[in-house]
N, C-alpha and C positions, 0 to 999 in steps of 0.2 A: 423523969418525966420530961417529955419533949414539949417546947413551946408550940403555940399554935401558928407562929409566924415561920414560913420556911426558910431554910437556909439556902445559900447560893448553890451548894453541893446538891441540894435536893432538886435544883432547877436545871441541872445539866442535862438530864434525858429530854425534857420539853425544849430546852434551848437547841439541842442538837437536831431534834426532829424539825423544829421551825427552820433552822439553818440549812438543812437537807433539802426542805421544801423550797426555800429560795434559791439556793445554788445549784440543785440537782446534781450534786457531786459530793461524795461522803469526804474526801479529803479537803476539798474547799470549805465544806461545812464545819469541819473540825477546825480549820484556820479562823473561821468565821466566830466560832464559838470562843476560841482563844483571845481574839482580838476584842470580842465583847467583854470577856472577863477582865482583860487588862483595862479597858476604858471604864469599866464599872468600878473597878478599884481605884482609879484615879479620880473619879467623880463621887466616891462614896461620901465625901464630906458634904456634898450638895443634897444628899438623900435625907429627907424628913422622916421622923421616926413613924409617921402614920401611912407612909407610902406603901402601897401593894408591891412588894418585891419582885412577883412574878411579872406583874404588868411593866414594872420599871424595866426589868431585865430583858424583857421581849422588846420593848421600845428601843433599849440600847443596842440590841442585836439588830434590829431593823435598821436604825440610823447608821450602824457601822457598815451594814450592807450597802445602803444606799449611798454612803459616802465613797465606798470602794467603787461602786458603778460609775459614780461621777468621775472619780479619779481616772478609771480606765478610758472613759469618754474623752477626757481632756488629754490623756496621753495619746490616744488614738489620733485626735485631732493635730496634736503636735507632731505625731509621726508623719501624718499625711502632709502637713506644711513642709517638713524636712524633706520628704520625697519629692514634693513639687520644686522646692528650692534646688535640691541636688539635680533634677532633670533640667531646670532652667541654667544652672551654673556650669554642669559637666556636659560637655557634647558626647553625643552617643559614642561608644567605645568602637564602633565598627569604622567610623570616619577617621579616628585615630590611627587604627590599624591600617587602614587603606593608605593614609598619609605617611605613615612610618614605611610602609612597603615602597611607596613612590620615592621617598628620600633614599632609602637603602639601594633601589635600583639605580637612582642617579649617582650615587656614590660609587656603586660597583661599576658604572659606566665610564668613570674617569680613568685615564691612562695609569698604569700601575704605579709610576713613580709619584704622581700627584696623590693618589690613593694612600700610598706608603706615608708620605710626608703628612697629609692631613690626618691620618689614624694616629701617628705618633704624637703630634703636637695637640690635636683637639680632643682625641678619645682617651689617650694615655696620660695627657697632661704634662708631657716632657717639655723641657726648655729646647729653645731653638739649638742651642749648641749641642745638647745631648743628642737630639733627633738627628742633626747632621753627622755626628759621630757614628751613630748606629747605621745610617745609610751610607757612610763612608764618602760624603759629599762635602763641598765647601758650605758654609752657612749661607752664602749668597745664593747658591743653586737652590738650597732648601727654601729659603724666602721666595724665590721665583716659583717654584713648584708649589708653594702654598697659595701664593697669589693667583696663580692660573687655576687651580683647583676650586679655590673659593669663588673665583669669578665664573667658573663653569657652574657651580651649585646655585650661585645668585642668578644666573641666566636661566637655569632650571626653574628656579622659584619664581621668577617673573613671568616666564612662560605658563607655568602652573597657575599663578594668580590670575593672569589674563584669561586663561581658559576657563577658570571657575567664575570670573567676572561677567560683566555685560558685553565685552568686545566680542564681536562675532569673528569667525575665522577668516573672513574676507578683509578684515582690517589688518591682519598680521601677514608678514612676509611668509611665503610658502615654506621656506627651509631657512633656518638661522644657523649660521655656522657658529663655532666658538668664538668668544670675544677676542678680538685683536688688540694689541698693544699699540698705542698712538705714539709716534716718536715726535718729541717737540724740541726744536732746536733752541739754543741758547739766544740767538738772534733771529728774528724774523726775516724771511727772504722778500726782498723787495720785487 
């Protein structure tokens, strides 16, 4: 003979119906019922003997559903904040691509000997002596080519910065030649 008090197994069908009503999705409803059963088993010590099991289980299901909705809203807010932070921190990718193309163009405009020296030392990470050996030139010549190539890239960068800044085109010389080395004597001429 069965007792008058319903068992949890007897409540699965009404729990699933209510869960489907809340979630509007069969799979999510099954997950909700599962989570409800887990929470009910964890809380069964708090259940008084005279408690209506059906009402209690429906309440647990409802609370699990509400908790899940709150958790999703909090996660959505956190995701929105992260997106805003990443927008603030990371510049748009287009600007980076344009900048990379400008640097590549400036690098490619260097004379071949300066480009080769800069490539071996800066991009390949070779030691000066090894790069000089690869190019078949003395290390002093390599150092000179590196210096001229770096100076040309710095000049490009300074010109690029000025064109992006507030200086107008009329403030700049119309055409700037490559940087020239300045010879400084040991004794000043009188």
